[in-house]
C-alpha positions in Angstrom: 65.4 113.1 71.3 64.0 109.7 72.5 63.1 109.6 76.1 64.5 106.9 78.4 62.7 105.8 81.6 64.9 105.5 84.7 64.5 103.7 88.0 66.8 104.2 91.0 67.7 101.7 93.7 69.0 103.5 96.7 68.0 107.0 97.7 70.8 108.2 99.9 73.4 110.9 99.2 74.0 110.1 95.5 70.7 108.4 94.8 68.7 111.4 95.8 70.9 113.7 93.7 70.7 111.4 90.7 66.9 111.6 91.0 67.1 115.4 90.9 69.4 115.3 87.9 67.2 112.9 85.9 64.1 114.8 86.7 65.5 117.8 84.9 67.5 116.1 82.1 66.5 116.2 78.5 65.8 112.7 77.1 65.3 111.2 80.6 62.2 110.6 82.8 62.4 109.4 86.4 59.8 106.7 86.6 60.4 105.2 90.1 62.7 104.8 93.1 63.2 102.1 95.6 65.5 101.4 98.5 66.4 101.0 102.1 63.8 101.3 104.8 61.7 103.2 102.3 61.5 106.5 104.1 64.2 108.2 102.0 62.9 106.7 98.8 59.4 107.8 99.6 60.6 111.4 100.2 62.5 111.4 96.9 59.4 110.1 95.0 57.2 112.8 96.5 59.8 115.5 95.8 60.1 114.6 92.1 56.6 113.3 91.3 57.7 109.7 90.5 56.6 106.3 91.8 57.8 104.8 95.0 58.1 101.0 94.5 58.7 98.9 97.6 59.9 95.7 96.0 63.1 95.6 94.0 61.9 93.0 91.5 58.8 95.1 90.8 61.0 98.1 89.9 63.2 96.0 87.7 60.1 94.6 85.9 58.3 98.0 85.4 57.6 98.4 81.7 58.3 102.1 81.6 61.8 101.7 83.0 64.7 101.3 80.5 67.6 102.0 82.8 68.2 101.0 86.4 70.7 103.0 88.6 72.1 101.0 91.4 73.1 103.4 94.1 72.6 101.3 97.2 75.2 100.5 99.9 78.3 98.7 98.6 77.3 95.2 99.7 74.0 95.4 98.0 74.8 95.9 94.4 74.8 92.4 93.0 71.1 91.5 93.4 69.7 94.7 91.8 72.2 94.5 88.9 71.3 90.8 88.2 67.6 91.5 88.4 67.8 94.5 86.1 69.8 92.5 83.5 67.3 89.6 83.8 64.6 92.1 82.9 66.6 93.5 80.0 67.2 96.9 81.7 70.4 98.8 81.1 72.5 99.2 84.3 74.5 102.0 85.9 76.2 100.7 89.1 77.9 103.0 91.6 81.4 102.2 92.8 82.7 99.9 94.2 80.9 97.7 91.7 81.2 94.7 94.1 83.1 93.6 97.1 84.5 90.5 95.4 85.9 89.9 91.9 83.6 86.8 91.5 80.5 89.0 92.1 81.8 91.7 89.8 82.4 89.2 87.0 79.0 87.7 87.4 77.4 91.2 87.2 79.3 92.3 84.1 78.6 88.9 82.4 74.9 89.0 83.2 74.6 92.4 81.4 76.6 91.2 78.4 74.5 88.1 78.1 71.3 90.1 78.4 72.4 92.5 75.7 72.1 95.5 77.9 74.7 98.2 78.7 76.6 98.1 82.0 78.2 101.3 83.2 80.6 101.6 86.1 80.0 104.6 88.2 83.6 105.9 88.6 82.8 109.6 88.8 86.3 111.0 88.8 86.7 110.3 85.1 84.1 113.0 84.5 85.9 115.7 86.5 87.6 118.5 84.6 91.0 118.1 86.2 91.1 114.3 85.8 90.3 114.7 82.1 93.0 117.3 81.7 95.6 115.2 83.4 94.8 112.1 81.3 94.8 114.2 78.2 98.3 115.6 79.0 99.6 112.1 79.7 98.1 110.8 76.4 99.8 113.7 74.6 103.2 112.8 76.1 103.6 115.9 78.2 105.4 114.0 81.0 106.8 111.2 78.8 106.2 107.6 79.9 104.6 107.3 83.4 106.9 105.3 85.6 105.9 106.0 89.2 102.5 106.7 90.7 101.5 107.6 94.3 98.1 108.3 95.7 97.0 109.2 99.2 93.5 109.6 100.7 93.9 109.9 104.5 92.4 111.7 107.4 91.2 111.2 111.0 87.8 110.1 112.3 86.5 110.5 115.8 84.2 108.2 117.7 80.6 108.3 116.5 77.3 107.8 118.4 76.1 105.7 115.5 78.4 103.6 113.5 77.6 103.9 109.8 77.5 100.9 107.4 80.4 102.7 105.7 82.6 101.8 108.7 81.7 98.1 108.7 84.1 96.2 106.4 81.6 93.5 105.5 79.2 96.1 104.1 81.6 98.8 102.7 84.7 96.8 101.9 86.8 99.2 104.0 88.7 102.2 102.8 90.3 100.6 99.8 86.9 99.6 98.3 84.8 102.5 99.5 87.4 105.1 98.3 88.4 103.1 95.2 88.5 106.3 93.1 92.2 106.9 93.3 93.1 103.3 92.6 90.8 103.3 89.6 92.4 106.6 88.2 96.0 105.3 88.8 95.3 102.1 87.0 93.6 103.9 84.1 96.9 105.8 83.7 99.5 103.1 84.6 97.6 100.0 83.4 96.3 97.1 85.6 98.5 96.1 88.5 100.4 92.9 87.9 101.5 92.4 91.5 100.3 94.0 94.8 101.3 94.0 98.4 99.6 95.7 101.4 100.4 96.3 105.0 98.4 98.0 107.8 95.6 97.3 110.1 93.1 98.8 112.6 95.6 100.7 114.7 93.6 103.5 116.4 89.9 102.9 116.1 88.8 99.9 118.2 85.9 99.6 120.5 82.5 101.3 120.9 81.8 104.1 118.5 84.1 102.7 115.7 83.7 100.3 112.9 85.9 97.3 112.2 87.7 98.4 109.0 91.5 98.9 108.9 92.3 102.6 109.6 95.9 102.5 108.1 96.6 100.9 104.7 99.9 101.0 102.7 99.6 99.6 99.2 102.4 98.8 96.8 101.8 98.1 93.1 103.8 96.8 90.2 102.6 97.7 86.7 103.3 96.5 83.2 106.8 97.4 81.9 108.3 97.8 85.3 106.4 100.9 86.5 105.6 101.0 90.2 103.2 102.7 92.5 102.3 103.2 96.2 99.1 104.3 97.9 98.0 105.2 101.4 94.5 105.0 102.7 92.7 105.3 106.1 91.3 107.2 108.9 94.3 106.9 111.2 96.1 110.0 110.0 95.8 113.2 112.0 97.7 114.9 109.2 95.4 114.0 106.3 96.1 114.3 102.6 94.3 113.7 99.3 96.4 113.7 96.1 97.7 111.6 93.2 101.2 112.1 91.8 102.3 110.7 88.5 106.1 110.8 87.6 107.1 110.3 84.1 110.4 110.2 82.1 110.0 113.8 81.1 108.1 115.4 83.9 105.5 115.0 86.7 101.9 115.7 87.5 100.4 116.4 90.9 96.7 116.3 91.4 96.1 118.2 94.6 92.5 117.5 95.6 92.7 119.5 98.8 93.9 122.7 97.1 91.8 122.0 94.0 94.7 122.4 91.5 97.0 120.5 89.2 100.7 121.1 89.1 102.9 120.2 86.1 106.6 120.0 86.6 108.7 119.9 83.4 111.9 121.5 82.2 112.6 123.1 85.6 109.3 124.9 85.5 106.1 124.3 87.5 102.7 125.3 85.9 99.5 125.4 87.9 96.0 124.7 86.6 92.6 124.7 88.4 91.1 121.3 89.2 87.6 122.5 88.2 86.2 124.8 85.6 84.9 127.6 87.8 86.2 129.6 90.8 83.0 128.6 92.7 83.8 124.9 92.3 87.4 125.3 93.3 86.6 127.4 96.4 83.9 124.9 97.4 86.4 122.0 97.2 89.0 123.9 99.2 86.5 124.9 101.9 85.5 121.3 102.3 89.0 120.2 103.0 89.7 123.0 105.4 86.7 121.9 107.4 87.6 118.2 107.3 91.4 118.4 107.3 91.9 115.3 105.1 90.5 113.1 102.4 88.1 111.0 104.4 84.7 112.4 103.1 81.3 110.8 103.4 78.1 112.2 102.0 75.1 113.1 104.2 71.8 112.3 102.6 70.3 115.4 104.3 72.3 117.8 102.1 73.1 118.0 98.4 76.5 117.2 97.0 78.8 120.2 96.3 78.7 121.7 92.8 81.9 120.1 91.7 80.4 116.7 92.4 77.0 117.5 90.9 78.5 118.7 87.6 80.4 115.4 87.3 77.2 113.4 88.1 75.3 115.3 85.4 78.1 114.5 82.9 77.9 110.8 83.9 74.1 110.7 83.3 74.4 112.5 79.9 77.1 110.0 78.8 75.0 107.1 80.0 71.9 108.4 78.2 73.8 109.1 75.0 75.6 105.7 75.0 72.3 103.9 75.3 70.9 105.9 72.5 73.8 104.9 70.2 76.2 107.8 70.4 79.9 107.3 69.6 81.8 106.3 72.8 84.8 108.6 73.6 87.9 106.5 74.0 88.6 108.0 77.5 85.4 106.6 78.8 85.2 103.3 77.0 86.5 101.3 80.0 83.5 102.4 82.0 81.3 100.4 79.6 83.4 97.4 78.6 83.8 96.1 82.1 87.5 96.8 82.4 87.2 99.7 84.9 84.9 97.7 87.1 86.8 94.4 86.9 90.3 96.0 87.1 89.7 98.1 90.3 87.9 95.3 92.1 90.5 92.7 91.1 93.3 94.8 92.5 91.5 95.8 95.7 90.5 92.2 96.5 94.0 91.0 95.8 95.4 93.7 98.1 93.1 92.5 100.9 94.3 89.0 100.4 97.9 90.2 100.3 97.4 92.0 103.6 96.2 88.8 105.3 99.0 86.7 103.8 101.8 89.2 104.3 103.0 88.5 100.7 103.0 89.9 97.2 100.2 88.6 95.1 99.0 88.8 91.5 95.4 89.8 90.7 93.4 87.1 89.0 
C-alpha cells in the first residue's frame, strides 16, 4: 500500500489522538505537528517521533506531507485549510468546519480549485449505531421520516478558567460546537428549508462563565413538509442526549446516554446496542452517569474513550482510502462533496440570525 504523509494542525484532545492513530496506521506516516502555544504540539511530536514545526505555512509546504488535518479551535480552521489547499495538500477539517457559511464556502471551493480532497470531520457518521439507524431508514423500516427531534443538554458550573469553547466568538456556541446532532438529522431528513430559534444566556452570566447562549430551542422545516425540533445548552439541570426520528411506519430513538437504539414498529419495541462491544457501551453509559447530561468537552490530558477512538480510526481509514482512489460508500459521500460541511453550517448560521431577528428564516 502506498504511504501518505500526514501533518496535524492543533494538538489538543482530538489532535493528539489523531497523531497516535496515524502513527500506528498502515499506509500512513505522521510527518509533523503544529499548533497553539507549541507546548502540546512539542509533546506530541516527541511522543510519536515526528517533527514539530512552529510555523503553519512551513507545515503546509513540507514536501513529505500529502494530507493536512485541521484540528485546531473552531475559529481557526479557515487559514490552515486555505494554506493547505494552496500547497496542494489534501485536507481533513474537524467540525464545525467554519463559523460562517461564507468561510465554509471559501474553504470547500479552495480545495476543489486546487484539485485536492476535502473531508468534513463529522465523526458520528462512523459510529456503529448511527450507521445502523441510517441503514434501517434507507431500508424503509420506519417508512418516510416525518418528524425529528434532537436534544443535547446539561448543566455547567462556574469555572476558574473560561475555556475558548465557552466564548461564542471562538466556538460558535453550543449549536456550532455540538453540531453533530444537527448534521445527523439533516443527513436523514434533508437540508432544512426554514429555521427559527429562541433562547439566550439565561443562567450563566458573570465571572467564571462564557458568553454563549445556555438555552437554545430550534425549529426546522424540511423538504416535503417534514419538521424537526432541537434543544441545546448548558442551562438544563436535567440533561439529555438523544435523537428521535418518527416515520410513517414506526420510530427510532438513539439514546446516547444509555448507549442503545430503540425501534418502535407494529406495537413492538426492539432494542439494539449503540456500539459494537460491551466495553464501548459501558464506557459511554459511565460517562453520562458522571456528567448527567450531553454537554461533554474533551480534556487534552486524557485519551478519548474507546467508542470515540474507534470512530476516529474509521475516519482516518476512510480518508486514506479515498485519497488513494478507493470507491466512496454512498453513506459517506456527503463528507467529501462539501454537502455535509455546507449544509450544517448554513443551517446553524441561519438559526443564529433567526434568534437575533425573532423570525423564521431560510438558509442561503
